[in-house]
C-alpha positions as CSV (number, residue, x, y, z in Angstrom):
1,M,-7.2,-2.7,9.3
2,V,-10.9,-3.1,9.0
3,P,-12.9,0.2,8.6
4,A,-14.7,1.6,11.6
5,R,-17.9,2.0,9.6
6,S,-19.3,-0.4,7.1
7,L,-18.5,0.2,3.4
8,A,-22.2,0.8,2.7
9,E,-22.2,3.5,5.4
10,L,-19.1,5.1,3.9
11,D,-20.6,5.1,0.4
12,R,-23.6,7.0,1.7
13,W,-21.2,9.5,3.5
14,H,-19.2,10.0,0.3
15,A,-22.4,10.6,-1.7
16,D,-22.6,14.0,0.1
17,H,-19.6,15.1,-1.9
18,V,-19.0,14.2,-5.6
19,E,-16.4,16.0,-7.6
20,E,-15.7,16.2,-11.3
21,V,-12.7,14.1,-12.3
22,I,-9.5,15.9,-12.9
23,E,-7.5,14.8,-15.9
24,P,-9.8,11.8,-16.6
25,D,-7.5,10.5,-19.4
26,R,-4.4,10.2,-17.3
27,P,-3.4,6.4,-17.1
28,I,-3.2,5.1,-13.5
29,V,-1.8,2.0,-11.9
30,D,-3.1,1.6,-8.4
31,P,-0.3,-0.4,-6.7
32,H,-2.0,-1.0,-3.3
33,H,-5.5,-2.2,-2.5
34,H,-7.1,-5.0,-0.6
35,L,-9.9,-7.5,-1.0
36,W,-11.8,-9.2,1.8
37,R,-15.1,-10.6,3.0
38,R,-15.4,-9.9,6.7
39,E,-19.0,-9.2,7.3
40,P,-20.1,-6.4,7.1
41,Y,-16.9,-5.3,5.5
42,V,-17.2,-6.8,2.1
43,Y,-14.8,-5.5,-0.5
44,E,-14.4,-7.9,-3.4
45,L,-14.5,-7.6,-7.2
46,P,-17.9,-5.8,-7.5
47,E,-16.9,-3.2,-4.9
48,L,-13.4,-2.7,-6.3
49,L,-14.7,-2.3,-9.8
50,A,-17.3,0.2,-8.6
51,D,-14.4,2.4,-7.3
52,L,-12.2,1.9,-10.3
53,D,-15.2,2.8,-12.6
54,S,-15.9,6.0,-10.7
55,G,-14.1,8.2,-13.3
56,H,-10.3,7.9,-13.3
57,D,-8.5,5.9,-15.9
58,V,-7.1,3.0,-13.8
59,R,-5.5,0.5,-16.1
60,A,-4.1,-2.0,-13.6
61,T,-3.9,-2.7,-9.9
62,V,-1.8,-4.6,-7.3
63,F,-3.4,-6.5,-4.5
64,V,-1.5,-6.3,-1.2
65,Q,-1.7,-8.8,1.7
66,N,-4.6,-8.5,4.2
67,N,-4.8,-12.0,5.7
68,A,-7.7,-13.1,3.5
69,R,-9.0,-16.6,2.8
70,Y,-6.0,-18.6,4.1
71,R,-6.2,-22.4,3.5
72,T,-7.8,-24.2,6.4
73,E,-5.9,-27.5,5.8
74,G,-2.4,-28.6,5.2
75,P,0.9,-27.4,6.6
76,E,0.6,-24.2,8.7
77,A,3.3,-22.4,6.8
78,L,1.6,-22.9,3.4
79,R,-1.9,-21.8,4.5
80,P,-1.3,-18.1,3.5
81,V,-1.1,-19.4,-0.1
82,G,-4.9,-19.5,0.0
83,E,-4.9,-15.7,-0.2
84,T,-3.1,-15.9,-3.6
85,D,-5.6,-18.5,-4.7
86,Y,-8.5,-16.2,-3.7
87,V,-7.1,-13.1,-5.4
88,L,-6.2,-15.0,-8.6
89,G,-9.8,-16.2,-8.7
90,M,-11.0,-12.5,-8.5
91,A,-8.6,-11.5,-11.2
92,E,-9.8,-14.3,-13.5
93,A,-13.5,-13.5,-12.8
94,N,-12.9,-9.9,-14.0
95,S,-14.4,-9.2,-17.4
96,S,-13.6,-5.5,-17.5
97,P,-10.7,-4.1,-19.6
98,R,-8.8,-3.1,-16.4
99,R,-6.1,-5.5,-15.3
100,I,-7.4,-6.2,-11.9
101,C,-4.8,-7.7,-9.5
102,A,-2.1,-7.7,-12.2
103,G,0.2,-8.0,-9.3
104,I,-0.3,-9.9,-6.1
105,V,1.6,-9.3,-2.9
106,G,1.0,-12.1,-0.3
107,Y,2.3,-13.2,3.0
108,A,4.9,-15.7,4.0
109,D,6.5,-15.9,7.4
110,L,10.1,-15.0,6.8
111,R,11.0,-16.1,10.3
112,L,11.0,-19.6,8.8
113,G,14.4,-18.8,7.5
114,T,15.6,-20.7,4.5
115,A,12.5,-23.0,4.8
116,V,10.3,-20.1,3.6
117,R,11.5,-20.8,0.0
118,E,8.9,-23.6,-0.2
119,V,6.2,-21.1,0.7
120,L,7.4,-18.5,-1.8
121,E,7.5,-21.0,-4.6
122,A,4.0,-22.2,-3.7
123,H,2.8,-18.6,-4.0
124,R,4.5,-18.2,-7.4
125,K,2.9,-21.4,-8.7
126,A,-0.5,-20.4,-7.3
127,G,-0.3,-16.8,-8.7
128,G,-0.3,-17.7,-12.4
129,G,2.5,-15.2,-13.1
130,R,1.0,-12.4,-11.0
131,F,2.8,-13.1,-7.7
132,K,5.3,-10.3,-7.1
133,G,6.4,-10.4,-3.5
134,I,5.3,-10.5,0.2
135,R,4.4,-8.2,3.0
136,Q,5.1,-9.3,6.5
137,Q,3.6,-6.6,8.7
138,A,6.2,-5.1,10.9
139,Q,4.4,-2.2,12.5
140,Y,5.1,-2.2,16.2
141,H,4.6,0.4,19.0
142,P,4.1,-0.5,22.7
143,E,1.8,2.5,23.3
144,I,-0.6,2.5,20.3
145,G,-3.1,0.2,21.9
146,P,-5.5,-2.0,20.0
147,L,-3.7,-1.3,16.7
148,A,-0.9,-3.4,18.0
149,R,-2.9,-6.6,18.3
150,L,-1.9,-7.8,14.8
151,A,1.6,-6.4,15.0
152,P,4.7,-8.6,15.5
153,A,7.1,-8.5,18.4
154,E,9.5,-5.6,18.6
155,G,12.5,-5.7,16.3
156,L,11.2,-8.0,13.6
157,L,13.4,-6.5,10.9
158,L,16.5,-7.1,13.0
159,D,15.6,-10.7,13.9
160,P,18.3,-13.2,12.5
161,P,15.7,-15.9,11.3
162,F,13.6,-13.2,9.6
163,R,16.7,-11.9,7.8
164,E,17.6,-15.5,6.8
165,G,14.2,-15.7,5.2
166,F,14.4,-12.3,3.7
167,A,17.5,-13.4,1.8
168,E,15.3,-15.8,-0.1
169,L,13.4,-13.0,-1.9
170,A,15.9,-11.5,-4.3
171,P,17.0,-14.9,-5.8
172,L,13.3,-15.5,-6.8
173,G,12.9,-11.9,-8.1
174,L,10.4,-11.0,-5.4
175,R,10.2,-7.7,-3.5
176,F,9.2,-6.9,0.1
177,D,6.4,-4.5,0.9
178,A,7.2,-2.8,4.3
179,W,4.3,-1.7,6.5
180,L,5.7,-0.1,9.7
181,Y,5.6,3.1,11.7
182,F,7.8,6.1,11.3
183,T,9.6,5.2,14.5
184,Q,10.9,2.1,12.8
185,L,12.4,3.6,9.6
186,G,15.9,3.3,11.0
187,E,15.4,-0.5,11.3
188,L,14.2,-0.6,7.7
189,A,17.2,1.4,6.5
190,A,19.5,-1.1,8.2
191,L,17.7,-3.9,6.4
192,A,17.9,-2.2,3.0
193,G,21.6,-1.7,3.5
194,A,22.2,-5.3,4.4
195,F,20.2,-6.5,1.3
196,P,20.9,-4.0,-1.5
197,E,19.7,-6.5,-4.2
198,T,16.2,-6.8,-2.6
199,R,13.6,-4.3,-3.8
200,I,11.8,-2.8,-0.8
201,V,8.6,-0.8,-1.1
202,V,7.6,1.4,1.9
203,N,3.8,1.3,2.4
204,H,1.7,4.3,3.4
205,I,4.4,6.9,3.2
206,G,6.2,5.6,6.2
207,A,3.3,6.1,8.6
208,P,3.8,9.5,10.4
209,L,1.5,8.7,13.2
210,G,-1.0,11.2,14.7
211,I,-2.7,9.2,17.5
212,G,-1.8,7.9,20.9
213,P,1.4,9.4,22.2
214,Y,1.8,11.4,18.9
215,A,-1.6,13.2,19.0
216,G,-1.0,16.9,18.9
217,R,2.7,16.6,18.1
218,R,2.4,17.0,14.3
219,N,5.5,19.1,13.8
220,E,7.7,17.0,16.0
221,V,6.5,13.8,14.3
222,F,7.0,15.3,10.8
223,D,10.6,16.3,11.6
224,A,11.4,12.8,12.9
225,W,9.6,11.1,10.0
226,R,11.4,13.3,7.4
227,S,14.8,12.5,8.9
228,G,14.0,8.8,8.8
229,M,12.8,8.9,5.2
230,Q,15.9,10.9,4.1
231,A,18.1,8.2,5.6
232,L,16.1,5.5,3.9
233,A,16.2,7.2,0.5
234,R,20.0,6.8,0.5
235,H,19.4,3.1,-0.4
236,E,18.6,2.8,-4.1
237,N,16.7,-0.4,-3.6
238,V,13.9,1.4,-1.6
239,A,10.8,3.0,-3.1
240,V,7.8,4.5,-1.4
241,K,4.0,4.4,-1.8
242,L,2.4,7.8,-1.5
243,G,-0.9,7.1,0.3
244,G,-2.4,5.7,3.4
245,L,-2.8,9.2,4.8
246,G,-6.5,8.7,4.9
247,M,-6.2,6.1,7.7
248,P,-7.4,7.3,11.1
249,L,-4.1,6.4,12.7
250,M,-2.5,9.4,10.8
251,G,-4.6,11.6,13.1
252,F,-6.1,14.0,10.5
253,G,-9.6,13.3,11.7
254,F,-11.4,13.4,8.4
255,E,-13.3,10.3,9.3
256,T,-15.1,12.1,12.1
257,R,-16.7,14.8,10.0
258,A,-20.4,15.1,9.1
259,R,-19.3,15.6,5.5
260,P,-16.2,14.3,3.8
261,P,-13.3,16.6,2.8
262,D,-12.8,17.7,-0.8
263,S,-9.7,17.1,-2.8
264,V,-8.4,20.6,-2.3
265,E,-8.3,20.2,1.5
266,L,-6.8,16.7,1.2
267,A,-4.1,18.0,-1.1
268,D,-3.3,20.9,1.1
269,T,-3.1,18.7,4.2
270,W,-1.0,16.0,2.6
271,R,1.3,18.2,0.5
272,P,4.2,18.4,3.0
273,Y,4.5,14.6,3.2
274,V,4.1,14.0,-0.5
275,A,6.4,16.8,-1.5
276,T,9.1,15.6,0.9
277,C,9.0,12.1,-0.5
278,I,9.1,13.2,-4.1
279,E,12.0,15.6,-3.4
280,T,13.8,13.0,-1.3
281,F,13.3,9.8,-3.4
282,G,12.6,11.3,-6.8
283,A,9.5,10.5,-8.9
284,R,11.1,7.3,-10.2
285,R,11.0,5.8,-6.7
286,C,7.5,7.1,-5.7
287,M,4.1,5.9,-6.6
288,F,0.6,7.0,-5.6
289,E,-1.5,4.3,-3.9
290,S,-5.2,4.2,-3.0
291,N,-4.9,1.8,0.0
292,F,-8.6,1.1,-0.6
293,P,-10.9,0.3,1.0
294,V,-9.1,1.4,4.2
295,D,-8.5,5.0,3.1
296,K,-12.2,5.1,2.2
297,Q,-12.7,6.2,5.8
298,S,-11.6,9.7,4.8
299,C,-12.5,10.1,1.1
300,S,-14.0,8.4,-2.0
301,Y,-11.8,6.8,-4.6
302,R,-12.6,9.7,-7.0
303,T,-11.7,12.4,-4.5
304,L,-8.5,10.6,-3.5
305,W,-7.1,10.5,-7.0
306,N,-8.2,14.1,-7.6
307,A,-6.2,15.1,-4.6
308,F,-3.1,13.3,-6.0
309,K,-3.6,15.1,-9.3
310,R,-3.8,18.4,-7.5
311,L,-0.6,17.6,-5.7
312,T,1.2,17.1,-9.0
313,A,-0.3,20.1,-10.9
314,G,3.2,21.6,-11.3
315,A,5.1,18.4,-12.1
316,S,6.5,17.5,-15.5
317,R,4.8,15.0,-17.8
318,A,7.6,12.5,-17.1
319,E,7.2,13.0,-13.3
320,K,3.5,12.5,-13.5
321,D,3.9,9.4,-15.6
322,A,6.2,7.9,-13.0
323,L,4.1,8.8,-10.0
324,F,0.8,7.6,-11.5
325,Q,1.9,4.4,-13.3
326,G,5.5,4.2,-14.4
327,T,7.1,3.4,-11.0
328,A,4.5,0.9,-10.1
329,R,4.8,-0.9,-13.5
330,R,8.6,-1.1,-13.2
331,L,8.9,-2.1,-9.6
332,Y,6.1,-4.8,-9.8
333,D,7.1,-5.9,-13.3
334,L,3.6,-5.2,-14.7
335,G,4.8,-4.4,-18.3
336,S,3.8,-1.4,-20.3
337,E,0.4,-2.5,-21.6
338,G,-2.0,0.4,-21.9
339,T,0.4,3.1,-20.9
340,E,-0.3,5.5,-23.8
341,N,-2.1,8.8,-23.0
């Protein structure tokens, strides 16, 4: 999703509120960010590094699919490999000590069935050891409106050709990032049960929507979302990213304010969702994500991670280590480099 305001406008907005960094020495792996050049929404290496250098100790990151720089020639199925080429180029251009794009999650159309293996292997070859899996966006809702324009047809996760392609992930050691709405969590649970050897990572806390037909129904949505997440957590191959709550589709409305919210308000607002996930999945299957620059619509990178740190103020050292870096390192096979406090 492209931000409603340009990133330059958002930077000026965030300049109205700058906090001191909480626990600046806590190591962080950011397991979910994007890179793109879609004028005027440019978020490439300089913009990413500016956020990473804003005060928190981010040691490594994982890039996640956003349909960037596909190849313009060659077989259609292989064109998404251009995104892996693009991201690897950014990673190799990085001269900072941070491991930018230590993991890459790209796109391959699993509806190709067994033929998708060629695409997956091409991604692995292009990724230089960084390619970790794919995300095929599954978010679908008939009433959400323009957000649905990039969404697939209904029932993607139940589609036989899709599942045939999905079966190719585990043999290659690849995982599946799942971006879908809370109304689809049952479909994802069924997929997880059918493929217990495939690691699945739920993006954006399972998307408890707050817009369209769900505007003004916060408690009702929360109850349905919690039930879906509890059913999903019964599958040990599923983990969840704690983030994405800054997207306007969640309905909190922070992006409409004259001044951005502080980390105290963000933490208070997001606590029921984050606490439910940690209680349900356990810290070893949860990881905080920035979802930048998309979540920049609600808060700055510094404020976002401050909010996450406030949310874990009462957690043990082991729990914090898992939530801020350990789970991401393990699930994306990033190694333990630079994990010491």
